[in-house]
C-alpha positions in Angstrom: -36.9 -41.8 9.5 -34.1 -39.2 9.0 -31.1 -40.4 7.0 -28.6 -40.2 10.1 -31.0 -42.4 11.8 -31.2 -44.9 9.5 -27.4 -45.2 9.1 -27.1 -45.7 12.8 -29.5 -48.5 12.8 -27.9 -50.4 10.1 -24.6 -49.9 11.6 -25.9 -52.0 14.5 -27.3 -54.3 12.1 -24.0 -54.8 10.2 -22.8 -57.1 12.6 -24.9 -59.7 10.9 -22.3 -59.2 7.9 -19.8 -62.0 7.1 -16.3 -61.3 7.8 -15.6 -62.1 3.8 -17.6 -59.0 3.0 -14.6 -56.7 5.0 -12.7 -56.7 1.7 -15.5 -55.4 -0.6 -16.2 -52.6 2.0 -12.4 -51.8 1.9 -12.4 -51.1 -1.5 -15.4 -49.1 -1.5 -13.9 -46.8 1.1 -10.6 -46.4 -1.0 -12.4 -45.8 -4.0 -13.5 -42.8 -3.2 -16.7 -40.8 -3.5 -19.9 -42.8 -5.0 -20.2 -40.3 -7.9 -16.9 -41.3 -9.2 -16.2 -43.9 -11.7 -13.6 -45.7 -9.6 -16.5 -46.2 -7.3 -18.7 -48.0 -9.6 -15.9 -50.0 -11.1 -15.4 -51.6 -7.9 -19.2 -52.6 -7.8 -19.5 -53.9 -11.3 -16.4 -56.3 -10.4 -18.7 -58.1 -7.8 -21.3 -59.3 -10.4 -20.7 -62.5 -12.4 -21.9 -61.4 -15.9 -20.5 -62.7 -19.2 -17.7 -60.9 -20.9 -18.7 -58.7 -23.6 -22.2 -58.8 -22.2 -24.2 -55.5 -22.0 -27.1 -56.4 -19.9 -30.0 -53.9 -20.0 -32.9 -55.6 -18.5 -33.2 -54.8 -14.9 -36.9 -54.5 -15.3 -37.3 -58.1 -16.1 -34.4 -59.6 -13.8 -31.3 -58.6 -12.1 -28.1 -60.5 -11.8 -26.9 -61.2 -7.8 -23.5 -60.0 -6.8 -21.0 -62.6 -5.7 -21.6 -61.7 -2.0 -25.2 -62.5 -2.5 -24.6 -65.6 -4.4 -21.8 -66.9 -1.9 -24.4 -66.3 1.0 -26.8 -68.2 -0.9 -25.0 -71.3 -1.4 -23.4 -71.0 1.7 -26.9 -71.8 3.5 -28.4 -73.9 0.7 -25.3 -76.3 1.5 -26.0 -75.9 5.7 -29.7 -76.7 4.8 -29.3 -79.8 2.7 -26.5 -81.2 4.8 -28.8 -80.9 7.9 -32.7 -80.5 7.5 -33.4 -81.2 10.9 -35.8 -79.3 13.0 -32.8 -78.3 15.2 -30.8 -76.8 12.4 -33.7 -75.1 10.8 -34.4 -73.3 14.0 -32.3 -70.4 13.1 -34.0 -69.6 9.8 -36.8 -68.0 11.7 -34.5 -65.8 13.5 -33.2 -65.0 10.2 -36.2 -64.0 8.7 -36.8 -61.7 11.4 -33.7 -60.1 11.0 -34.3 -59.7 7.5 -37.7 -58.1 8.1 -36.2 -55.3 10.6 -33.8 -54.8 7.9 -36.1 -54.0 5.0 -38.4 -52.1 7.4 -35.4 -49.8 8.4 -34.5 -49.5 4.5 -38.3 -48.9 3.6 -39.0 -46.4 6.5 -41.7 -48.9 7.6 -42.3 -50.8 10.9 -41.2 -54.4 11.1 -44.8 -55.5 11.9 -46.0 -53.8 8.6 -43.4 -56.1 6.5 -44.3 -59.4 4.8 -41.9 -61.6 3.1 -43.7 -62.9 0.0 -42.3 -64.4 -3.2 -42.7 -61.6 -5.6 -44.6 -58.4 -6.6 -47.3 -60.4 -8.2 -47.9 -62.5 -4.7 -48.1 -59.1 -2.9 -50.5 -57.4 -5.2 -53.0 -60.4 -5.6 -52.7 -60.6 -1.8 -54.5 -57.1 -1.8 -56.7 -58.2 -4.8 -58.3 -61.3 -2.7 -58.4 -59.7 0.6 -60.2 -56.5 0.8 -63.8 -57.1 1.5 -65.6 -55.1 -1.4 -69.4 -55.1 -2.3 -70.7 -55.2 -5.7 -70.9 -52.1 -7.7 -67.6 -51.0 -6.0 -65.1 -49.3 -8.4 -61.7 -50.5 -8.7 -59.1 -47.5 -10.5 -56.3 -48.9 -12.2 -54.2 -47.3 -15.0 -53.8 -48.9 -18.6 -50.1 -49.4 -18.0 -50.2 -51.3 -14.7 -48.4 -54.6 -14.7 -51.0 -57.5 -15.5 -50.4 -58.8 -11.8 -52.6 -55.7 -11.3 -54.6 -55.3 -14.1 -55.5 -58.8 -14.9 -56.1 -59.9 -11.4 -58.5 -57.4 -10.7 -60.7 -58.0 -13.9 -60.6 -61.5 -12.9 -62.0 -60.8 -9.2 -64.3 -57.9 -10.9 -65.9 -60.9 -12.8 -66.5 -63.0 -9.7 -67.7 -60.4 -7.4 -69.7 -57.9 -9.9 -67.1 -55.3 -9.1 -66.3 -52.4 -11.4 -62.9 -51.8 -12.9 -62.1 -48.6 -14.6 -58.8 -47.6 -16.4 -57.2 -44.4 -16.3 -55.4 -43.3 -19.6 -51.6 -43.2 -19.6 -49.8 -40.2 -21.8 -46.9 -41.5 -24.0 -44.5 -40.1 -22.9 -45.8 -38.3 -20.0 -45.6 -34.6 -20.0 -45.1 -34.0 -16.4 -46.0 -35.1 -12.6 -49.2 -32.8 -12.8 -50.4 -34.8 -16.0 -49.9 -38.0 -14.3 -52.1 -37.0 -11.1 -54.7 -35.6 -13.3 -55.3 -38.6 -14.9 -56.3 -40.3 -11.6 -57.9 -37.7 -10.4 -60.3 -37.4 -13.6 -61.2 -41.2 -13.0 -61.7 -41.5 -9.6 -65.4 -41.4 -8.2 -67.5 -41.7 -4.8 -67.8 -45.3 -5.7 -64.1 -46.0 -5.8 -62.7 -48.3 -3.5 -59.3 -49.0 -4.6 -56.6 -47.3 -6.7 -53.8 -49.1 -7.7 -50.8 -47.6 -9.4 -47.4 -49.0 -10.8 -44.8 -46.6 -9.1 -42.6 -46.7 -12.5 -44.2 -48.7 -15.7 -42.4 -51.0 -16.9 -44.1 -50.2 -20.3 -42.5 -46.7 -21.0 -41.1 -45.9 -17.5 -43.5 -43.4 -16.3 -42.9 -42.4 -12.6 -46.3 -41.5 -10.9 -46.4 -38.8 -8.1 -47.6 -41.5 -5.8 -47.5 -39.2 -2.3 -49.6 -37.2 -4.2 -52.0 -39.9 -5.2 -51.9 -41.3 -1.8 -53.5 -37.9 -0.6 -56.1 -37.7 -3.2 -56.9 -41.5 -2.0 -57.5 -40.6 1.4 -60.2 -38.0 0.3 -61.9 -40.8 -1.2 -61.7 -43.3 1.5 -60.0 -45.5 -0.7 -57.5 -47.9 -0.4 -54.2 -47.0 -2.5 -51.9 -50.1 -3.4 -48.3 -49.2 -5.0 -47.1 -51.8 -7.3 -43.2 -51.2 -6.9 -41.6 -53.8 -8.9 -39.6 -50.9 -10.7 -38.6 -48.8 -7.9 -37.5 -51.5 -4.8 -33.9 -51.4 -5.0 -33.8 -48.5 -7.6 -35.1 -45.6 -5.9 -34.7 -44.7 -2.1 -38.3 -45.0 -1.1 -39.8 -44.2 2.2 -43.1 -45.6 2.5 -44.2 -43.6 5.4 -43.5 -40.6 3.3 -45.4 -41.8 0.6 -48.8 -42.6 2.8 -49.9 -45.5 0.8 -51.8 -48.3 2.5 -49.8 -51.6 0.8 -46.6 -51.6 -1.7 -45.3 -54.8 -3.2 -42.0 -55.7 -4.8 -39.7 -58.4 -5.7 -36.0 -59.3 -4.7 -34.9 -60.4 -8.1 -35.4 -57.2 -10.4 -33.9 -54.1 -9.3 -32.8 -55.3 -5.7 -30.6 -57.7 -7.2 -31.7 -60.5 -4.9 -32.7 -64.1 -5.5 -35.7 -65.4 -7.6 -38.9 -66.1 -5.7 -38.5 -63.6 -2.9 -40.6 -60.3 -2.4 -42.3 -58.0 0.3 -45.6 -56.7 0.6 -45.8 -53.8 3.0 -49.3 -53.1 4.8 -49.8 -50.2 6.6 -50.5 -51.1 10.4 -53.8 -49.3 10.7 -55.3 -51.3 7.6 -53.6 -54.8 8.4 -56.9 -56.1 10.0 -58.9 -55.0 6.8 -57.0 -57.5 4.7 -57.7 -61.4 4.9 -54.8 -63.7 3.9 -54.7 -65.7 0.6 -53.1 -68.7 2.2 -53.6 -70.1 5.7 -51.5 -73.4 6.7 -49.5 -74.5 9.7 -48.0 -71.6 11.5 -50.9 -69.5 11.3 -51.7 -67.4 14.5 -54.7 -66.0 15.7 -54.7 -63.3 16.1 -51.6 -63.3 13.8 -48.7 -61.1 14.5 -49.0 -57.9 12.2 -48.2 -58.6 8.0 -47.0 -62.0 9.1 -50.4 -63.2 8.6 -49.8 -62.8 4.7 -46.9 -65.1 4.6 -48.0 -68.1 6.0 -47.2 -70.4 2.6 -46.1 -73.8 4.4 -42.3 -74.8 3.6 -40.2 -72.1 2.4 -36.8 -71.9 0.5 -34.9 -70.5 3.7 -31.6 -70.4 2.2 -33.2 -67.9 -0.4 -34.4 -65.7 2.4 -31.1 -65.6 3.8 -29.7 -64.6 0.2 -32.6 -61.7 0.2 -31.1 -60.6 3.5 -27.7 -60.6 1.9 -29.0 -58.0 -0.9 -30.3 -55.9 1.6 -26.8 -55.9 3.1 -25.1 -55.4 -0.6 -27.4 -52.5 -1.2 -26.7 -50.9 1.9 -23.1 -51.1 2.2 -23.3 -49.0 -1.1 -26.1 -46.5 0.2 -29.7 -47.0 -1.1 -29.2 -42.8 -1.9 -26.2 -43.3 -3.9 -27.8 -46.2 -5.9 -30.6 -44.2 -6.9 -28.0 -41.1 -7.8 -26.0 -43.3 -10.0 -29.2 -45.1 -11.7 -30.3 -41.5 -12.5 -27.0 -40.7 -13.9 -26.8 -43.5 -16.4 -30.1 -43.3 -17.4 -30.2 -39.8 -18.0 -26.8 -40.2 -20.0 -28.6 -43.1 -22.0 -31.6 -41.0 -22.8 -29.5 -38.1 -23.9 -27.3 -40.4 -26.1 -30.7 -42.0 -27.6 -32.4 -38.6 -28.3 -29.5 -37.5 -30.4 -30.5 -40.4 -32.9 -33.0 -38.6 -35.4 -34.4 -42.2 -35.9 -35.3 -42.5 -32.2 -38.4 -41.7 -30.8 -38.3 -41.8 -26.9 -41.2 -42.9 -25.2 -40.0 -42.1 -21.4 -40.2 -38.8 -20.4 -36.3 -37.2 -19.9 -37.3 -35.5 -16.7 -36.3 -38.2 -13.5 -39.0 -36.6 -11.8 -41.3 -38.4 -14.1 -39.2 -41.3 -15.1 -37.1 -43.7 -13.4 -34.7 -46.7 -14.6 -36.8 -47.9 -17.5 -36.2 -46.3 -21.0 -38.2 -47.4 -23.7 -37.7 -46.1 -27.5 -39.0 -46.9 -30.9 -36.7 -46.8 -34.2 -38.9 -45.3 -36.5 -39.4 -47.0 -39.8 -37.6 -50.5 -38.6 -39.3 -53.7 -37.2 -38.7 -53.6 -33.6 -38.4 -57.4 -33.4 -35.7 -57.5 -35.6 -33.6 -54.7 -34.0 -34.2 -56.7 -31.0 -32.6 -59.9 -31.9 -29.6 -57.9 -33.7 -28.7 -55.9 -30.7 -28.2 -59.3 -28.8 -26.7 -61.3 -31.5 -24.4 -58.9 -33.0 -23.7 -56.5 -30.1 -24.2 -58.6 -27.1 -27.0 -56.1 -25.7 -29.5 -58.0 -23.0 -33.0 -55.9 -23.7 -36.6 -56.1 -23.8 -39.4 -55.3 -26.5 -42.9 -54.5 -27.0 -44.1 -55.9 -30.3 -47.1 -53.4 -30.6 -49.6 -50.7 -29.2 -48.6 -47.5 -28.2 -45.5 -48.6 -25.9 -44.2 -50.4 -28.8 -40.5 -50.6 -29.0 -37.4 -51.5 -27.4 -36.4 -51.0 -23.5 -33.1 -50.5 -21.8 -33.2 -51.0 -18.0 -29.6 -50.4 -17.0 -28.5 -50.7 -13.3 -25.5 -49.9 -11.0 -23.5 -53.0 -12.9 -23.3 -50.9 -15.9 -20.7 -48.3 -16.7 -21.4 -44.8 -18.9 -19.2 -46.5 -21.4 -21.6 -49.3 -22.0 -24.7 -46.6 -22.1 -22.3 -45.0 -24.9 -22.1 -48.6 -26.7 -25.7 -49.2 -26.3 -26.6 -45.9 -27.9 -24.0 -46.6 -30.7 -25.4 -50.3 -31.3 -28.8 -48.8 -31.8 -27.5 -46.3 -34.3 -25.6 -48.9 -36.6 -28.8 -51.4 -36.4 -31.3 -48.5 -37.4 -29.6 -47.2 -40.2 
């Protein structure tokens, strides 16, 4: 789907926006182009982050904007004021509207989108839903998230499958090196390939389109863990060509907890068994909806998920990615200027995303982690040991260039 048609479709869907969002739209329009700091200051003001906090942990969980929080609270009150069947009927229509918006945003069909509870649930639907035989090989990478790696190892023990792990270079030298690591490990017995689009460990960005082509040549199912790209990169699933993709609303998407997506390519939906079947099941099921029959859902959260889509689309997903690239590149350059720092994330945006992992040589990672929060008000993540050991910054569109400078300076101060 080209950018123009995507804009046209979202313009027609924008009628669902509450009138209270008009002021935010007006402010954005008045702030000038999205490559200027004035624009992003308007965006930053929409987040209720505490004064003095520099929040750099989007790879784990993001704050929601005030418009999203307000929409959530509105429908939470509505639900509990009248939990009748009659009042709750509207939530099915609202979930279908969310599905359509997500499909447009991701370059997919609405029938290919299931509204799940998080990335892990989507990934495990793939793990437990595919028909596999004893001896079939599953190819993962050593830096995949545990929701992929550990779940596949558990299934392998149950059904005598073989799990192979492709090594991950730290930092990756380039896209070809990452592709070669997959190509070298795939065999005629490979039935599934699973890759984390951008790793949460060191921020490597895998060339998923090229890997999709490689998997097709071997007739292998290709699943992409999109936890670190859903809401961070302008993802087009039709262009990537993967068989499935999962993501969470509570990370870069800046939406509510316990909401996510699972995309399954329409040609392959019939091959995948659902993990849960309960009231509401249809036989035959309607597309990817068969993967979201969980029983009673927290319906107001689903409305908040739609609000998160609306919030991002008011800004523009290409603009979100461009801003993330700008602030992350600025941060990496500032950190790299510190001789005590070893960057474990590639500098090149083509091989990296919003995750920035670094190690302060000769210092105790846990001590620096505590000091950066207690003394400098920086929220971050850490990895205690192993090849990806170090501190992790993951900024997002609610951060400023000034905060990137302050974070790099704080690291310099605690590392001397």
